[in-house]
C-alpha positions as CSV (number, residue, x, y, z in Angstrom):
1,M,-30.1,-76.2,100.4
2,S,-26.2,-75.8,100.7
3,I,-25.1,-78.0,103.1
4,T,-23.8,-81.8,103.6
5,T,-23.1,-84.4,106.3
6,T,-20.3,-86.6,106.5
7,T,-19.0,-88.9,108.6
8,H,-15.5,-87.8,109.8
9,L,-13.1,-90.7,111.1
10,N,-10.4,-90.2,113.4
11,F,-7.7,-91.8,113.7
12,R,-4.2,-91.2,115.2
13,G,-1.4,-91.6,112.5
14,D,-3.7,-94.2,110.4
15,A,-5.4,-91.6,108.4
16,R,-3.3,-92.3,105.5
17,A,-4.0,-96.6,105.3
18,A,-7.3,-96.1,106.0
19,L,-8.3,-93.8,104.2
20,E,-7.0,-95.6,100.8
21,F,-8.7,-98.8,102.4
22,Y,-11.8,-97.3,102.2
23,R,-11.1,-96.1,99.0
24,T,-10.5,-99.7,98.1
25,V,-13.7,-101.3,99.5
26,F,-15.9,-98.7,98.1
27,G,-13.8,-96.6,95.2
28,G,-13.9,-93.2,95.3
29,E,-10.8,-90.6,94.7
30,I,-8.5,-90.2,97.8
31,T,-8.1,-85.8,98.8
32,V,-5.8,-85.5,101.7
33,V,-4.1,-82.0,103.5
34,T,-1.5,-82.4,105.0
35,Y,-0.3,-80.8,109.0
36,Q,2.4,-79.6,106.4
37,D,0.1,-78.6,104.2
38,A,-2.3,-76.0,105.8
39,H,1.2,-74.8,107.7
40,N,-0.6,-75.6,110.6
41,V,2.7,-78.4,112.6
42,Q,3.0,-78.2,116.1
43,D,4.3,-81.4,116.6
44,P,7.2,-82.1,113.9
45,I,5.4,-86.0,113.6
46,E,2.4,-84.9,112.5
47,A,4.1,-83.3,109.4
48,D,2.7,-85.4,107.0
49,Q,0.3,-86.4,108.8
50,I,-3.5,-86.0,107.8
51,M,-4.9,-82.7,108.8
52,W,-8.2,-83.2,107.0
53,G,-8.8,-86.4,103.9
54,Q,-12.2,-87.1,102.5
55,V,-12.6,-90.9,99.8
56,Q,-15.2,-89.0,97.8
57,G,-16.7,-90.9,94.6
58,D,-19.5,-90.7,92.3
59,N,-21.5,-94.2,94.0
60,G,-21.8,-91.7,96.7
61,I,-19.5,-92.5,99.0
62,H,-17.7,-89.5,101.0
63,V,-16.1,-90.3,104.1
64,M,-14.0,-88.1,105.4
65,A,-10.8,-88.3,108.0
66,Y,-7.5,-87.3,109.7
67,D,-5.2,-87.8,112.5
68,V,-5.8,-86.5,115.6
69,P,-2.5,-84.4,117.1
70,V,-0.4,-85.4,120.0
71,R,-1.3,-83.3,121.8
72,T,-5.0,-83.8,121.5
73,P,-5.9,-87.6,123.6
74,Y,-7.1,-90.0,121.8
75,E,-7.9,-93.7,123.3
76,Q,-9.2,-95.6,120.4
77,G,-13.2,-96.7,119.7
78,V,-13.6,-93.9,122.0
79,N,-14.0,-90.6,119.7
80,S,-13.4,-92.3,116.9
81,V,-16.2,-90.1,114.7
82,F,-17.7,-86.3,114.0
83,V,-20.6,-85.1,112.4
84,S,-19.3,-82.8,110.0
85,I,-21.4,-79.7,108.5
86,R,-20.2,-78.5,105.6
87,G,-21.6,-75.6,103.1
88,T,-20.8,-73.2,100.8
89,D,-23.0,-70.8,102.4
90,A,-20.9,-68.4,105.8
91,E,-24.5,-67.4,107.1
92,E,-26.2,-70.9,106.4
93,I,-22.9,-72.5,108.4
94,S,-22.7,-69.6,111.1
95,T,-26.4,-69.8,112.0
96,C,-26.8,-73.7,112.4
97,W,-23.5,-73.4,114.0
98,K,-25.4,-70.6,117.1
99,K,-28.3,-73.6,117.2
100,L,-26.2,-76.3,118.3
101,A,-24.3,-73.6,120.6
102,E,-26.9,-73.4,122.8
103,G,-25.4,-75.2,126.1
104,A,-22.6,-76.3,124.1
105,D,-18.1,-76.6,124.7
106,V,-17.2,-74.8,122.2
107,I,-13.4,-76.5,121.3
108,Q,-12.4,-73.8,118.8
109,D,-14.7,-71.2,117.5
110,L,-16.2,-70.3,114.4
111,A,-13.6,-68.3,112.5
112,P,-11.2,-67.9,109.7
113,A,-8.8,-71.1,109.3
114,G,-6.0,-71.9,107.5
115,W,-7.5,-74.4,105.5
116,S,-11.4,-73.1,104.8
117,P,-13.0,-69.2,105.3
118,L,-15.1,-70.3,107.7
119,Y,-14.6,-73.5,110.4
120,G,-15.2,-74.8,114.4
121,M,-16.3,-78.1,116.4
122,L,-18.0,-77.9,119.0
123,K,-19.0,-80.9,121.6
124,D,-22.6,-80.1,122.0
125,R,-25.1,-81.1,124.5
126,F,-25.6,-84.9,124.5
127,G,-21.8,-85.1,123.5
128,V,-21.9,-85.2,120.2
129,V,-18.7,-84.1,118.4
130,W,-19.4,-81.8,114.9
131,V,-17.3,-80.0,112.3
132,L,-18.7,-77.1,110.9
133,D,-16.1,-75.7,107.9
134,I,-16.8,-73.9,104.6
135,A,-15.7,-76.3,101.3
136,A,-12.6,-74.8,99.4
137,Q,-10.9,-76.2,97.0
138,Y,-7.7,-77.7,97.8
């Protein structure tokens, strides 16, 4: 199978500090893409904040994180987690998307994005937020 699930944590300006902390706890390597790196700056204050980041280690740890944009409502601890589905096969990701989208509220349609060949976000009929994408090299 070519997909994996990963805990995706959401912050308001603290994603970098959180990832650095988790690295000290679990080990692994940090990778980050800022809003500026992705050419997706909507508010200048967010340019150096994390649009996508992760700590991943050979010991199995894999935690993703990002800074919720200012334009998006955020209350710490309320909408703090997404389930991330990452894959390498667009057809497989699209099939999962179609099934999850039944009765869901689509937040961002599954489509190419500046940071991934295929990316989408939805809240399923049970209130769980899913992010599906194709893994890209950073």
